[in-house]
C-alpha positions in Angstrom: 68.2 85.6 -6.0 67.5 87.9 -3.0 69.7 87.7 0.1 66.8 86.1 2.0 66.3 83.4 -0.6 70.1 82.8 -0.7 70.2 82.3 3.0 67.2 79.9 2.9 68.8 77.9 0.2 72.1 77.7 2.1 70.3 76.2 5.1 68.3 73.8 3.0 71.4 72.7 1.2 73.0 71.8 4.5 70.6 68.9 4.6 70.7 65.8 2.3 68.6 66.4 -0.8 65.1 65.1 -0.3 65.6 64.2 3.3 64.6 67.5 5.0 61.2 69.3 4.9 61.2 72.9 6.0 58.6 75.4 7.2 58.8 79.2 7.5 59.5 78.8 11.2 62.8 77.2 10.4 64.1 80.6 9.0 62.7 83.1 11.5 66.2 84.0 12.6 66.7 85.5 9.1 64.0 88.2 9.3 60.3 88.9 9.3 57.8 86.2 8.6 56.4 88.2 5.6 59.9 88.3 4.0 60.4 84.6 4.6 57.1 83.7 3.1 57.8 85.8 0.1 61.2 84.3 -0.4 59.8 80.7 -0.1 57.1 81.5 -2.6 59.6 82.8 -5.1 61.9 79.7 -4.6 58.9 77.4 -5.2 57.9 79.3 -8.4 61.4 79.0 -9.7 61.5 75.3 -8.8 64.4 75.7 -6.4 62.1 74.3 -3.7 58.9 72.2 -4.0 55.8 73.2 -2.1 54.3 69.9 -0.7 51.6 71.3 1.5 50.5 74.4 3.4 53.7 76.0 4.6 55.8 72.9 3.8 58.7 72.8 1.4 61.5 70.5 0.3 64.3 70.2 -2.2 63.4 67.0 -3.9 66.0 64.6 -5.3 65.5 63.5 -8.9 64.4 59.9 -9.4 66.1 58.2 -12.3 63.6 55.4 -12.1 60.5 57.7 -12.2 62.3 60.2 -14.4 60.8 63.0 -12.3 61.3 64.4 -8.8 61.0 61.7 -6.2 58.0 61.6 -3.8 58.3 63.5 -0.6 59.9 61.8 2.4 56.8 61.5 4.5 58.8 61.0 7.7 60.6 64.3 7.0 57.3 66.1 6.4 55.9 64.8 9.7 59.0 65.8 11.5 58.6 69.3 10.0 55.0 69.5 11.2 56.0 68.4 14.7 58.8 70.9 14.8 56.6 73.7 13.5 53.6 73.1 15.8 55.5 72.0 18.9 53.8 68.7 19.1 54.8 65.0 19.2 53.8 62.6 16.5 54.0 58.8 16.3 53.0 56.4 13.5 49.7 54.5 14.2 49.8 50.9 15.4 49.1 49.2 12.0 51.8 51.1 10.2 54.3 50.3 13.0 53.3 46.6 13.0 53.8 46.5 9.2 57.2 48.2 9.4 58.3 45.6 12.0 57.2 42.7 9.9 54.5 41.7 12.3 51.6 42.0 9.9 51.0 42.2 6.1 48.1 44.5 6.6 48.7 47.9 5.0 46.8 51.0 6.2 44.3 52.2 3.7 45.2 55.8 4.6 48.3 57.2 6.1 47.7 57.8 9.8 49.6 59.1 12.8 48.8 59.8 16.5 49.7 63.0 18.2 49.4 65.0 21.4 48.1 67.8 19.2 44.6 68.1 17.9 43.1 65.7 15.4 43.2 66.9 11.8 43.6 65.8 8.2 46.2 67.4 5.9 47.2 67.1 2.3 50.9 66.4 1.8 51.9 66.3 -1.9 48.4 65.1 -2.7 48.3 62.4 -0.1 45.7 62.5 2.6 47.4 62.2 6.0 45.4 61.9 9.2 46.5 62.9 12.7 44.5 61.6 15.6 44.8 63.0 19.1 46.1 60.3 21.5 46.2 60.0 25.3 49.2 60.8 27.4 49.8 57.1 28.1 50.4 56.6 24.3 52.3 59.8 23.7 54.7 59.3 26.6 56.6 56.9 24.2 57.3 59.6 21.7 61.1 60.0 21.1 61.9 56.6 22.7 63.8 54.0 20.7 61.0 51.4 21.4 58.1 53.7 20.4 57.2 51.8 17.2 57.3 48.4 19.0 54.9 49.6 21.7 52.6 51.1 19.0 52.6 47.8 17.1 51.9 45.7 20.2 49.0 47.9 21.3 47.5 47.5 17.9 48.0 43.7 17.8 46.5 43.3 21.3 46.9 40.6 24.0 46.9 37.8 21.4 50.4 39.0 20.3 51.9 37.7 23.6 50.9 34.2 22.6 51.9 34.4 19.0 55.2 32.5 18.3 55.7 34.5 15.1 55.6 37.8 17.0 58.1 36.5 19.5 60.4 35.2 16.8 60.3 38.3 14.7 60.9 40.7 17.6 63.7 38.6 19.1 65.4 38.4 15.8 65.0 42.0 14.6 64.9 44.4 17.5 68.2 46.2 18.3 69.9 46.0 21.6 69.0 49.6 22.2 65.3 49.0 21.7 65.2 45.9 24.0 67.0 47.8 26.8 64.6 50.7 26.3 61.6 48.4 26.7 63.0 47.0 29.9 63.8 50.4 31.3 60.2 51.5 30.7 58.5 48.3 31.7 56.1 50.0 34.1 54.5 51.9 31.3 53.6 48.8 29.4 50.2 46.9 29.6 50.5 43.8 31.8 49.9 41.3 29.0 53.0 42.5 27.3 55.3 41.5 30.1 55.6 37.7 29.4 56.5 38.5 25.7 59.0 41.1 26.9 60.7 38.7 29.2 61.1 36.2 26.3 62.7 38.7 23.9 64.9 40.5 26.4 66.1 37.6 28.6 69.8 38.5 28.1 69.2 42.1 29.0 67.7 42.0 32.5 71.0 43.2 34.0 70.6 46.4 32.0 67.8 47.8 34.2 
């Protein structure tokens, strides 16, 4: 193994197997882009790394259930894209609502919103869509409550009158998320406020 490949593998190995996706940009401190690309290609050919998309690599864990390498961690792949391209990315509203238990609807295709340009990519054979979103949506990126806001935007004003939504959010949201919602209350649609008051009653002193 070349010295470049060895350095790449040391950095990859510092992360949990299957939980980090890397790009050539993650290794630019090691040398030229050409040398990094060549080393990554050799590592992929030798099965030390797996190429999951254009310029995207991971070290997959082996699934004893599937008896083959486990599927890519899509969140890790999206994080790698955001890191590489200098953009912010959020799950779309339906996916967020599903993850929070607010709907049984499952997106037909994997979709995210971004402050970058709209595009469609293949990640380990899966079609993943990225849709450009407005600054009012993307200002939530990186906040603990981002997925909640995305879900509520997708559900719409009827969510504020749905007892199931109130019950689920009151029961499942962490203290950190509730406080974050209150601290950023001015950035929320007006129809969300009655719902927010119900699920964060005990936290009003936090703002």
